[in-house]
MOPAC internal coordinates of N, CA, C and O (Angstrom, degrees):
PM7 1SCF
backbone

  N    0.0000 0     0.00 0     0.00 0    0    0    0
  C    1.4553 1     0.00 0     0.00 0    1    0    0
  C    1.5214 1   109.04 1     0.00 0    2    1    0
  O    1.2310 1   121.38 1   -32.28 1    3    2    1
  N    1.2854 1   114.97 1   147.72 1    3    2    1
  C    1.4657 1   120.46 1  -179.39 1    5    3    2
  C    1.5193 1   110.72 1   -69.41 1    6    5    3
  O    1.2310 1   121.69 1   -29.60 1    7    6    5
  N    1.3034 1   114.38 1   150.40 1    7    6    5
  C    1.4547 1   120.19 1   178.23 1    9    7    6
  C    1.5200 1   108.40 1   -76.47 1   10    9    7
  O    1.2310 1   120.72 1   -41.18 1   11   10    9
  N    1.2940 1   116.22 1   138.82 1   11   10    9
  C    1.4589 1   121.74 1   179.73 1   13   11   10
  C    1.5098 1   108.89 1   152.73 1   14   13   11
  O    1.2310 1   120.51 1    -2.90 1   15   14   13
  N    1.2906 1   116.63 1   177.10 1   15   14   13
  C    1.4504 1   119.22 1  -179.72 1   17   15   14
  C    1.5155 1   109.74 1   -81.48 1   18   17   15
  O    1.2310 1   120.82 1   -34.30 1   19   18   17
  N    1.3102 1   116.04 1   145.70 1   19   18   17
  C    1.4580 1   120.59 1  -178.45 1   21   19   18
  C    1.5168 1   111.50 1   -69.19 1   22   21   19
  O    1.2310 1   120.05 1   150.32 1   23   22   21
  N    1.3210 1   117.50 1   -29.68 1   23   22   21
  C    1.4589 1   119.66 1  -178.83 1   25   23   22
  C    1.5283 1   112.12 1   -74.05 1   26   25   23
  O    1.2310 1   119.95 1   163.35 1   27   26   25
  N    1.3234 1   117.71 1   -16.65 1   27   26   25
  C    1.4591 1   120.68 1   178.65 1   29   27   26
  C    1.5295 1   111.32 1  -111.82 1   30   29   27
  O    1.2310 1   120.82 1  -142.95 1   31   30   29
  N    1.3155 1   116.04 1    37.05 1   31   30   29
  C    1.4617 1   120.08 1   174.62 1   33   31   30
  C    1.5187 1   108.39 1   -70.09 1   34   33   31
  O    1.2310 1   120.48 1   -20.66 1   35   34   33
  N    1.3074 1   116.69 1   159.34 1   35   34   33
  C    1.4563 1   121.25 1  -175.31 1   37   35   34
  C    1.5286 1   111.00 1   -61.43 1   38   37   35
  O    1.2310 1   119.83 1   147.04 1   39   38   37
  N    1.3275 1   117.93 1   -32.96 1   39   38   37
  C    1.4628 1   120.19 1   178.21 1   41   39   38
  C    1.5246 1   111.07 1   -68.00 1   42   41   39
  O    1.2310 1   120.13 1   146.14 1   43   42   41
  N    1.3135 1   117.36 1   -33.86 1   43   42   41
  C    1.4636 1   121.10 1   176.95 1   45   43   42
  C    1.5229 1   110.68 1   -72.50 1   46   45   43
  O    1.2310 1   120.55 1   139.70 1   47   46   45
  N    1.3164 1   116.55 1   -40.30 1   47   46   45
  C    1.4630 1   120.24 1  -178.56 1   49   47   46
  C    1.5224 1   111.32 1   -65.19 1   50   49   47
  O    1.2310 1   120.00 1   151.70 1   51   50   49
  N    1.3312 1   117.60 1   -28.30 1   51   50   49
  C    1.4599 1   120.79 1   178.14 1   53   51   50
  C    1.5241 1   112.14 1   -64.54 1   54   53   51
  O    1.2310 1   120.46 1   152.08 1   55   54   53
  N    1.3261 1   116.73 1   -27.92 1   55   54   53
  C    1.4597 1   119.80 1  -177.75 1   57   55   54
  C    1.5269 1   112.41 1   -84.94 1   58   57   55
  O    1.2310 1   119.75 1   166.83 1   59   58   57
  N    1.3285 1   118.08 1   -13.17 1   59   58   57
  C    1.4635 1   121.35 1  -178.25 1   61   59   58
  C    1.5231 1   110.15 1   -81.08 1   62   61   59
  O    1.2310 1   120.76 1   -33.56 1   63   62   61
  N    1.3237 1   116.16 1   146.44 1   63   62   61
  C    1.4528 1   120.79 1   171.81 1   65   63   62
  C    1.5213 1   108.55 1   -82.27 1   66   65   63
  O    1.2310 1   120.24 1   -12.01 1   67   66   65
  N    1.3266 1   117.15 1   167.99 1   67   66   65
  C    1.4612 1   121.41 1  -176.00 1   69   67   66
  C    1.5275 1   112.48 1   -60.57 1   70   69   67
  O    1.2310 1   120.02 1   143.93 1   71   70   69
  N    1.3307 1   117.56 1   -36.07 1   71   70   69
  C    1.4603 1   120.35 1   179.51 1   73   71   70
  C    1.5227 1   110.63 1   -65.23 1   74   73   71
  O    1.2310 1   120.88 1   138.93 1   75   74   73
  N    1.3311 1   115.92 1   -41.07 1   75   74   73
  C    1.4667 1   120.11 1   179.37 1   77   75   74
  C    1.5301 1   110.19 1   -67.97 1   78   77   75
  O    1.2310 1   120.27 1   142.82 1   79   78   77
  N    1.3185 1   117.09 1   -37.18 1   79   78   77
  C    1.4622 1   120.20 1   177.21 1   81   79   78
  C    1.5239 1   110.79 1   -63.69 1   82   81   79
  O    1.2310 1   120.49 1   139.37 1   83   82   81
  N    1.3339 1   116.67 1   -40.63 1   83   82   81
  C    1.4639 1   120.03 1   178.11 1   85   83   82
  C    1.5274 1   110.62 1   -63.87 1   86   85   83
  O    1.2310 1   120.72 1   142.51 1   87   86   85
  N    1.3211 1   116.24 1   -37.49 1   87   86   85
  C    1.4666 1   120.43 1   177.87 1   89   87   86
  C    1.5309 1   111.03 1   -65.82 1   90   89   87
  O    1.2310 1   120.68 1   135.46 1   91   90   89
  N    1.3322 1   116.30 1   -44.54 1   91   90   89
  C    1.4732 1   120.67 1   178.36 1   93   91   90
  C    1.5266 1   110.79 1   -63.65 1   94   93   91
  O    1.2310 1   120.46 1   142.54 1   95   94   93
  N    1.3256 1   116.72 1   -37.46 1   95   94   93
  C    1.4613 1   121.50 1   178.24 1   97   95   94
  C    1.5209 1   110.25 1   -63.35 1   98   97   95
  O    1.2310 1   120.81 1   136.83 1   99   98   97
  N    1.3121 1   116.06 1   -43.17 1   99   98   97
  C    1.4634 1   120.60 1   179.58 1  101   99   98
  C    1.5324 1   110.71 1   -63.42 1  102  101   99
  O    1.2310 1   120.51 1   137.89 1  103  102  101
  N    1.3427 1   116.62 1   -42.11 1  103  102  101
  C    1.4683 1   119.98 1   178.58 1  105  103  102
  C    1.5243 1   111.36 1   -64.66 1  106  105  103
  O    1.2310 1   120.63 1   138.29 1  107  106  105
  N    1.3317 1   116.40 1   -41.71 1  107  106  105
  C    1.4639 1   120.56 1  -178.43 1  109  107  106
  C    1.5341 1   110.72 1   -66.39 1  110  109  107
  O    1.2310 1   120.51 1   139.92 1  111  110  109
  N    1.3347 1   116.63 1   -40.08 1  111  110  109
  C    1.4626 1   119.31 1   178.42 1  113  111  110
  C    1.5245 1   110.75 1   -66.14 1  114  113  111
  O    1.2310 1   120.25 1   142.61 1  115  114  113
  N    1.3284 1   117.14 1   -37.39 1  115  114  113
  C    1.4604 1   120.19 1   176.32 1  117  115  114
  C    1.5181 1   111.81 1   -64.37 1  118  117  115
  O    1.2310 1   121.00 1   138.78 1  119  118  117
  N    1.3282 1   115.70 1   -41.22 1  119  118  117
  C    1.4648 1   119.67 1   177.85 1  121  119  118
  C    1.5232 1   110.95 1   -65.33 1  122  121  119
  O    1.2310 1   120.20 1   139.45 1  123  122  121
  N    1.3209 1   117.23 1   -40.55 1  123  122  121
  C    1.4581 1   120.67 1   178.63 1  125  123  122
  C    1.5310 1   110.65 1   -62.50 1  126  125  123
  O    1.2310 1   120.69 1   138.93 1  127  126  125
  N    1.3294 1   116.28 1   -41.07 1  127  126  125
  C    1.4622 1   120.17 1   177.33 1  129  127  126
  C    1.5250 1   110.40 1   -59.77 1  130  129  127
  O    1.2310 1   120.73 1   133.76 1  131  130  129
  N    1.3422 1   116.20 1   -46.24 1  131  130  129
  C    1.4667 1   119.64 1   179.77 1  133  131  130
  C    1.5268 1   111.69 1   -63.70 1  134  133  131
  O    1.2310 1   120.53 1   140.41 1  135  134  133
  N    1.3316 1   116.59 1   -39.59 1  135  134  133
  C    1.4690 1   119.64 1   179.12 1  137  135  134
  C    1.5237 1   111.35 1   -65.44 1  138  137  135
  O    1.2310 1   120.19 1   139.78 1  139  138  137
  N    1.3194 1   117.24 1   -40.22 1  139  138  137
  C    1.4689 1   120.27 1   177.48 1  141  139  138
  C    1.5266 1   110.68 1   -65.22 1  142  141  139
  O    1.2310 1   120.76 1   141.13 1  143  142  141
  N    1.3096 1   116.16 1   -38.87 1  143  142  141
  C    1.4625 1   120.12 1   178.36 1  145  143  142
  C    1.5272 1   110.16 1   -63.98 1  146  145  143
  O    1.2310 1   120.75 1   136.65 1  147  146  145
  N    1.3347 1   116.18 1   -43.35 1  147  146  145
  C    1.4662 1   120.06 1   177.55 1  149  147  146
  C    1.5198 1   111.00 1   -63.56 1  150  149  147
  O    1.2310 1   120.30 1   142.12 1  151  150  149
  N    1.3232 1   117.04 1   -37.88 1  151  150  149
  C    1.4541 1   121.08 1   179.26 1  153  151  150
  C    1.5286 1   110.76 1   -64.64 1  154  153  151
  O    1.2310 1   120.74 1   139.19 1  155  154  153
  N    1.3237 1   116.20 1   -40.81 1  155  154  153
  C    1.4569 1   120.20 1  -178.54 1  157  155  154
  C    1.5247 1   111.94 1   -67.88 1  158  157  155
  O    1.2310 1   120.76 1   148.29 1  159  158  157
  N    1.3279 1   116.16 1   -31.71 1  159  158  157
  C    1.4685 1   119.61 1  -178.86 1  161  159  158
  C    1.5255 1   112.27 1   -92.48 1  162  161  159
  O    1.2310 1   120.14 1   178.79 1  163  162  161
  N    1.3307 1   117.35 1    -1.21 1  163  162  161
  C    1.4539 1   120.75 1   177.30 1  165  163  162
  C    1.5204 1   113.50 1    81.18 1  166  165  163
  O    1.2310 1   119.28 1  -161.93 1  167  166  165
  N    1.3095 1   118.99 1    18.07 1  167  166  165
  C    1.4591 1   122.22 1  -178.22 1  169  167  166
  C    1.5239 1   113.19 1  -102.32 1  170  169  167
  O    1.2310 1   120.00 1   178.87 1  171  170  169
  N    1.3256 1   117.61 1    -1.13 1  171  170  169
  C    1.4632 1   120.85 1  -176.41 1  173  171  170
  C    1.5186 1   109.86 1   -74.22 1  174  173  171
  O    1.2310 1   120.89 1   -53.43 1  175  174  173
  N    1.3483 1   115.90 1   126.57 1  175  174  173
  C    1.4602 1   120.49 1  -179.31 1  177  175  174
  C    1.5287 1   111.86 1   -95.44 1  178  177  175
  O    1.2310 1   120.60 1   144.43 1  179  178  177
  N    1.3320 1   116.46 1   -35.57 1  179  178  177
  C    1.4496 1   120.71 1  -176.77 1  181  179  178
  C    1.5247 1   110.18 1  -118.09 1  182  181  179
  O    1.2310 1   120.61 1   -79.99 1  183  182  181
  N    1.3291 1   116.44 1   100.01 1  183  182  181
  C    1.4562 1   120.50 1  -179.39 1  185  183  182
  C    1.5271 1   111.80 1   -71.41 1  186  185  183
  O    1.2310 1   120.23 1   156.48 1  187  186  185
  N    1.3082 1   117.17 1   -23.52 1  187  186  185
  C    1.4582 1   120.96 1   178.76 1  189  187  186
  C    1.5179 1   112.84 1   -68.56 1  190  189  187
  O    1.2310 1   120.97 1   156.12 1  191  190  189
  N    1.3242 1   115.75 1   -23.88 1  191  190  189
  C    1.4643 1   119.56 1  -179.92 1  193  191  190
  C    1.5297 1   111.47 1   -64.51 1  194  193  191
  O    1.2310 1   119.98 1   147.01 1  195  194  193
  N    1.3200 1   117.64 1   -32.99 1  195  194  193
  C    1.4642 1   121.52 1   177.68 1  197  195  194
  C    1.5269 1   109.25 1   -60.34 1  198  197  195
  O    1.2310 1   120.79 1   135.76 1  199  198  197
  N    1.3096 1   116.09 1   -44.24 1  199  198  197
  C    1.4574 1   121.07 1  -179.99 1  201  199  198
  C    1.5276 1   111.21 1   -65.17 1  202  201  199
  O    1.2310 1   120.40 1   139.65 1  203  202  201
  N    1.3444 1   116.85 1   -40.35 1  203  202  201
  C    1.4543 1   120.76 1   178.61 1  205  203  202
  C    1.5267 1   111.48 1   -61.44 1  206  205  203
  O    1.2310 1   120.61 1   134.56 1  207  206  205
  N    1.3117 1   116.43 1   -45.44 1  207  206  205
  C    1.4605 1   120.56 1  -177.87 1  209  207  206
  C    1.5241 1   110.57 1   -67.06 1  210  209  207
  O    1.2310 1   120.08 1   140.22 1  211  210  209
  N    1.3281 1   117.45 1   -39.78 1  211  210  209
  C    1.4676 1   120.03 1   177.38 1  213  211  210
  C    1.5246 1   110.97 1   -60.34 1  214  213  211
  O    1.2310 1   120.28 1   139.11 1  215  214  213
  N    1.3085 1   117.07 1   -40.89 1  215  214  213
  C    1.4584 1   120.50 1  -179.96 1  217  215  214
  C    1.5252 1   111.87 1   -69.66 1  218  217  215
  O    1.2310 1   120.73 1   144.13 1  219  218  217
  N    1.3357 1   116.21 1   -35.87 1  219  218  217
  C    1.4605 1   119.46 1   175.47 1  221  219  218
  C    1.5240 1   110.77 1   -62.46 1  222  221  219
  O    1.2310 1   120.47 1   137.42 1  223  222  221
  N    1.3142 1   116.71 1   -42.58 1  223  222  221
  C    1.4651 1   121.25 1   178.35 1  225  223  222
  C    1.5265 1   109.84 1   -61.78 1  226  225  223
  O    1.2310 1   120.43 1   136.68 1  227  226  225
  N    1.3251 1   116.79 1   -43.32 1  227  226  225
  C    1.4669 1   120.76 1   179.44 1  229  227  226
  C    1.5209 1   110.84 1   -63.99 1  230  229  227
  O    1.2310 1   120.03 1   141.23 1  231  230  229
  N    1.3397 1   117.54 1   -38.77 1  231  230  229
  C    1.4573 1   120.77 1   178.31 1  233  231  230
  C    1.5244 1   111.64 1   -62.72 1  234  233  231
  O    1.2310 1   120.87 1   136.91 1  235  234  233
  N    1.3271 1   115.94 1   -43.09 1  235  234  233
  C    1.4710 1   120.32 1  -179.84 1  237  235  234
  C    1.5249 1   110.15 1   -63.64 1  238  237  235
  O    1.2310 1   120.64 1   134.31 1  239  238  237
  N    1.3360 1   116.39 1   -45.69 1  239  238  237
  C    1.4651 1   119.74 1   178.00 1  241  239  238
  C    1.5243 1   111.30 1   -60.43 1  242  241  239
  O    1.2310 1   120.10 1   141.91 1  243  242  241
  N    1.3231 1   117.42 1   -38.09 1  243  242  241
  C    1.4586 1   121.44 1  -179.76 1  245  243  242
  C    1.5212 1   111.01 1   -64.39 1  246  245  243
  O    1.2310 1   120.36 1   134.23 1  247  246  245
  N    1.3297 1   116.91 1   -45.77 1  247  246  245
  C    1.4659 1   120.87 1  -179.91 1  249  247  246
  C    1.5241 1   110.12 1   -63.36 1  250  249  247
  O    1.2310 1   120.18 1   136.33 1  251  250  249
  N    1.3318 1   117.26 1   -43.67 1  251  250  249
  C    1.4591 1   120.07 1   179.49 1  253  251  250
  C    1.5267 1   111.46 1   -61.93 1  254  253  251
  O    1.2310 1   120.02 1   137.08 1  255  254  253
  N    1.3147 1   117.58 1   -42.92 1  255  254  253
  C    1.4592 1   121.55 1  -178.90 1  257  255  254
  C    1.5282 1   111.22 1   -68.34 1  258  257  255
  O    1.2310 1   120.30 1   139.90 1  259  258  257
  N    1.3399 1   117.02 1   -40.10 1  259  258  257
  C    1.4567 1   119.80 1   179.11 1  261  259  258
  C    1.5272 1   110.69 1   -65.13 1  262  261  259
  O    1.2310 1   120.25 1   144.07 1  263  262  261
  N    1.3203 1   117.13 1   -35.93 1  263  262  261
  C    1.4667 1   119.94 1   176.17 1  265  263  262
  C    1.5198 1   110.50 1   -66.90 1  266  265  263
  O    1.2310 1   120.75 1   141.21 1  267  266  265
  N    1.3160 1   116.17 1   -38.79 1  267  266  265
  C    1.4638 1   120.57 1   179.12 1  269  267  266
  C    1.5263 1   111.24 1   -62.78 1  270  269  267
  O    1.2310 1   120.71 1   141.97 1  271  270  269
  N    1.3147 1   116.25 1   -38.03 1  271  270  269
  C    1.4640 1   121.10 1  -179.22 1  273  271  270
  C    1.5241 1   113.06 1   -84.32 1  274  273  271
  O    1.2310 1   120.32 1   171.08 1  275  274  273
  N    1.3206 1   116.99 1    -8.92 1  275  274  273
  C    1.4537 1   120.91 1  -179.67 1  277  275  274
  C    1.5055 1   114.10 1    84.81 1  278  277  275
  O    1.2310 1   120.01 1  -168.90 1  279  278  277
  N    1.3136 1   117.58 1    11.10 1  279  278  277
  C    1.4617 1   121.17 1   179.26 1  281  279  278
  C    1.5293 1   110.18 1   -75.72 1  282  281  279
  O    1.2310 1   120.90 1   139.65 1  283  282  281
  N    1.3198 1   115.88 1   -40.35 1  283  282  281
  C    1.4543 1   122.44 1  -178.26 1  285  283  282
  C    1.5268 1   107.89 1  -113.38 1  286  285  283
  O    1.2310 1   120.61 1   -44.11 1  287  286  285
  N    1.3208 1   116.44 1   135.89 1  287  286  285
  C    1.4659 1   120.41 1  -178.33 1  289  287  286
  C    1.5227 1   110.68 1   -80.60 1  290  289  287
  O    1.2310 1   121.15 1   -35.36 1  291  290  289
  N    1.3160 1   115.40 1   144.64 1  291  290  289
  C    1.4592 1   119.96 1   174.69 1  293  291  290
  C    1.5132 1   108.24 1   -80.12 1  294  293  291
  O    1.2310 1   120.02 1   -30.35 1  295  294  293
  N    1.3368 1   117.58 1   149.65 1  295  294  293
  C    1.4649 1   119.30 1  -179.96 1  297  295  294
  C    1.5239 1   110.70 1   -65.33 1  298  297  295
  O    1.2310 1   121.10 1   -29.74 1  299  298  297
  N    1.3016 1   115.50 1   150.26 1  299  298  297
  C    1.4669 1   120.36 1  -179.21 1  301  299  298
  C    1.5196 1   109.22 1   -68.01 1  302  301  299
  O    1.2310 1   120.68 1   -48.95 1  303  302  301
  N    1.3116 1   116.31 1   131.05 1  303  302  301
  C    1.4608 1   121.17 1   179.30 1  305  303  302
  C    1.5209 1   109.28 1   -78.11 1  306  305  303
  O    1.2310 1   121.33 1   -19.59 1  307  306  305
  N    1.3179 1   115.06 1   160.41 1  307  306  305
  C    1.4568 1   120.23 1   177.68 1  309  307  306
  C    1.5211 1   109.30 1   -64.54 1  310  309  307
  O    1.2310 1   120.12 1   -39.22 1  311  310  309
  N    1.3180 1   117.38 1   140.78 1  311  310  309
  C    1.4674 1   119.02 1  -178.44 1  313  311  310
  C    1.5255 1   110.99 1   -64.42 1  314  313  311
  O    1.2310 1   121.22 1   -41.03 1  315  314  313
  N    1.3110 1   115.28 1   138.97 1  315  314  313
  C    1.4528 1   121.52 1  -179.22 1  317  315  314
  C    1.5207 1   108.10 1   -95.86 1  318  317  315
  O    1.2310 1   121.05 1   -47.55 1  319  318  317
  N    1.3268 1   115.60 1   132.45 1  319  318  317
  C    1.4544 1   119.29 1   179.17 1  321  319  318
  C    1.5157 1   109.56 1   -70.65 1  322  321  319
  O    1.2310 1   121.23 1   -45.44 1  323  322  321
  N    1.3175 1   115.25 1   134.56 1  323  322  321
  C    1.4610 1   120.37 1   179.32 1  325  323  322
  C    1.5211 1   109.20 1   -78.79 1  326  325  323
  O    1.2310 1   121.00 1   -37.88 1  327  326  325
  N    1.3137 1   115.69 1   142.12 1  327  326  325
  C    1.4495 1   120.61 1   177.13 1  329  327  326
  C    1.5186 1   109.02 1   -74.14 1  330  329  327
  O    1.2310 1   121.53 1   -30.62 1  331  330  329
  N    1.3250 1   114.68 1   149.38 1  331  330  329
  C    1.4577 1   118.15 1   174.83 1  333  331  330
  C    1.5161 1   108.30 1   -68.93 1  334  333  331
  O    1.2310 1   121.09 1   -48.99 1  335  334  333
  N    1.2969 1   115.52 1   131.01 1  335  334  333
  C    1.4547 1   118.70 1  -179.09 1  337  335  334
  C    1.5221 1   109.86 1   -88.28 1  338  337  335
  O    1.2310 1   121.33 1   -30.80 1  339  338  337
  N    1.2724 1   115.06 1   149.20 1  339  338  337
  C    1.4557 1   119.95 1   179.06 1  341  339  338
  C    1.5189 1   109.76 1   -80.09 1  342  341  339
  O    1.2310 1   121.23 1    -9.98 1  343  342  341
  N    1.3175 1   115.25 1   170.02 1  343  342  341
  C    1.4629 1   119.88 1  -179.10 1  345  343  342
  C    1.5226 1   111.19 1   -64.01 1  346  345  343
  O    1.2310 1   120.81 1   145.76 1  347  346  345
  N    1.3272 1   116.05 1   -34.24 1  347  346  345
  C    1.4597 1   119.43 1  -178.48 1  349  347  346
  C    1.5280 1   111.02 1   -63.54 1  350  349  347
  O    1.2310 1   120.39 1   136.17 1  351  350  349
  N    1.3259 1   116.85 1   -43.83 1  351  350  349
  C    1.4640 1   118.66 1  -179.71 1  353  351  350
  C    1.5177 1   110.65 1   -70.21 1  354  353  351
  O    1.2310 1   120.02 1   145.95 1  355  354  353
  N    1.3331 1   117.57 1   -34.05 1  355  354  353
  C    1.4594 1   119.45 1   177.04 1  357  355  354
  C    1.5216 1   110.71 1   -64.58 1  358  357  355
  O    1.2310 1   121.19 1   137.96 1  359  358  357
  N    1.3394 1   115.33 1   -42.04 1  359  358  357
  C    1.4550 1   119.46 1   179.58 1  361  359  358
  C    1.5252 1   110.90 1   -65.87 1  362  361  359
  O    1.2310 1   120.35 1   140.66 1  363  362  361
  N    1.3252 1   116.93 1   -39.34 1  363  362  361
  C    1.4615 1   120.75 1   179.13 1  365  363  362
  C    1.5236 1   110.39 1   -65.26 1  366  365  363
  O    1.2310 1   120.34 1   139.57 1  367  366  365
  N    1.3301 1   116.95 1   -40.43 1  367  366  365
  C    1.4591 1   120.29 1   177.58 1  369  367  366
  C    1.5233 1   111.41 1   -63.90 1  370  369  367
  O    1.2310 1   120.86 1   138.26 1  371  370  369
  N    1.3328 1   115.96 1   -41.74 1  371  370  369
  C    1.4613 1   120.34 1   179.81 1  373  371  370
  C    1.5293 1   110.47 1   -65.19 1  374  373  371
  O    1.2310 1   120.75 1   140.18 1  375  374  373
  N    1.3268 1   116.18 1   -39.82 1  375  374  373
  C    1.4767 1   120.15 1   179.25 1  377  375  374
  C    1.5236 1   110.25 1   -65.71 1  378  377  375
  O    1.2310 1   120.52 1   140.48 1  379  378  377
  N    1.3136 1   116.62 1   -39.52 1  379  378  377
  C    1.4635 1   120.23 1   179.87 1  381  379  378
  C    1.5217 1   111.04 1   -65.75 1  382  381  379
  O    1.2310 1   120.32 1   143.03 1  383  382  381
  N    1.3371 1   117.00 1   -36.97 1  383  382  381
  C    1.4661 1   120.83 1   179.13 1  385  383  382
  C    1.5190 1   111.09 1   -67.10 1  386  385  383
  O    1.2310 1   120.58 1   140.91 1  387  386  385
  N    1.3395 1   116.50 1   -39.09 1  387  386  385
  C    1.4604 1   117.99 1  -179.30 1  389  387  386
  C    1.5206 1   111.68 1   -70.25 1  390  389  387
  O    1.2310 1   120.13 1   147.25 1  391  390  389
  N    1.3344 1   117.36 1   -32.75 1  391  390  389
  C    1.4608 1   120.04 1   177.96 1  393  391  390
  C    1.5230 1   111.02 1   -68.22 1  394  393  391
  O    1.2310 1   120.60 1   144.31 1  395  394  393
  N    1.3512 1   116.45 1   -35.69 1  395  394  393
  C    1.4644 1   120.29 1  -179.68 1  397  395  394
  C    1.5087 1   111.16 1   -70.43 1  398  397  395
  O    1.2310 1   119.90 1   146.35 1  399  398  397
  N    1.3357 1   117.80 1   -33.65 1  399  398  397
  C    1.4636 1   122.13 1  -176.09 1  401  399  398
  C    1.4715 1   113.37 1   -76.52 1  402  401  399
  O    1.2310 1   120.10 1   180.00 1  403  402  401

């Protein structure tokens, strides 16, 4: 199995929306910064964690880029409730349909 956190596996990242991915990316970059700081000061206990976080960041970037290119589908958003239309818009829609027919 690939090194990285189990909560950021590729199957989990597929279910996240782009906003959530951006949030996870921000958290991972913050953690990487803290790990590098600990490494520089000699306080880092787990050097493997740096590698895990780097791979998580790469996974997030990959999912975002694949969605941008259309390779990977974005998760379906929650359905938005339609507003009640007024009589004027209903009449305009009906008039437009009769003109098309």
